[in-house]
C-alpha positions in Angstrom: 135.4 40.5 70.0 136.3 40.8 66.4 140.1 41.1 65.8 142.0 41.7 62.7 145.1 39.6 62.3 148.2 40.2 60.3 151.6 38.8 60.1 154.7 40.7 61.2 157.8 40.6 59.1 161.0 39.4 60.8 162.5 42.9 60.9 159.4 44.4 62.5 159.9 42.3 65.6 163.5 43.3 66.2 164.3 45.1 69.3 165.3 48.7 69.0 169.0 49.2 68.5 169.5 50.5 72.0 168.3 47.3 73.6 170.1 44.9 71.3 173.4 43.6 72.5 176.5 44.9 70.8 178.4 42.7 68.4 180.7 41.1 71.0 177.9 40.5 73.4 175.9 38.3 71.0 178.5 35.5 71.4 178.1 35.6 75.1 174.3 35.1 74.9 174.7 32.3 72.3 177.3 30.5 74.4 174.9 30.4 77.4 172.1 28.8 75.3 171.9 25.0 75.3 170.3 22.9 72.6 167.1 21.2 73.8 167.1 17.4 74.1 165.0 15.5 71.7 162.5 14.9 74.5 162.3 18.6 75.3 161.8 19.5 71.7 159.0 16.9 71.3 157.3 18.2 74.5 157.6 21.8 73.2 156.1 20.9 69.8 153.3 18.9 71.5 152.4 21.9 73.6 152.3 24.2 70.6 150.1 21.7 68.7 147.7 21.6 71.6 147.7 25.3 71.9 147.1 25.6 68.1 144.0 23.5 68.4 142.7 25.4 71.4 143.4 28.8 69.7 141.5 27.6 66.6 138.5 26.6 68.8 138.6 30.1 70.5 138.8 31.8 67.1 135.9 29.8 65.7 133.8 30.6 68.9 134.5 34.3 68.6 133.6 34.3 64.9 130.3 32.6 65.7 129.5 35.1 68.5 129.9 38.1 66.2 126.7 38.8 64.5 126.6 40.2 60.9 124.6 43.2 62.1 127.2 44.1 64.7 130.0 43.8 62.1 128.0 46.0 59.7 127.3 48.6 62.4 131.0 48.7 63.4 132.1 49.1 59.7 129.4 51.8 59.2 130.6 53.7 62.3 134.2 53.5 61.1 133.3 54.9 57.8 131.3 57.8 59.3 134.1 58.5 61.8 136.4 59.0 58.8 133.9 61.2 57.0 133.5 63.3 60.2 137.2 63.6 60.6 137.8 65.0 57.1 136.5 68.4 56.1 133.9 68.3 53.3 135.3 69.5 50.0 133.0 71.7 47.9 135.0 70.9 44.8 135.7 67.6 42.9 139.5 68.0 43.1 139.9 68.3 39.3 141.6 71.7 39.5 144.1 70.3 42.1 144.7 67.2 40.0 145.4 69.3 36.9 147.8 71.5 38.9 149.7 68.4 40.1 149.9 67.0 36.5 151.2 70.3 35.2 153.9 70.4 37.8 154.9 66.7 37.2 155.2 67.4 33.5 157.8 70.1 33.9 161.5 69.1 33.6 
């Protein structure tokens, strides 16, 4: 399976305002959190390193499985789906462009 990846910005991962704790409640959550010991932190980092290697292997295997013709077919289908979704215009759009320029030029 071919997957597109992208990075999320920090604010995109925030919980909706209704599910976030109110200002005073944040302190309650933080006070219950404990700092991991050095051993726990080392174990956690080791697990993520191992997971990173495994995920890289999976990604490489998935990329090897995907054939060039399949990717080309999927891209072609995506293009034609977009073409089918939009009505075909019988004009070049020049008249509309000139109308927009004329409107933008007015004070």
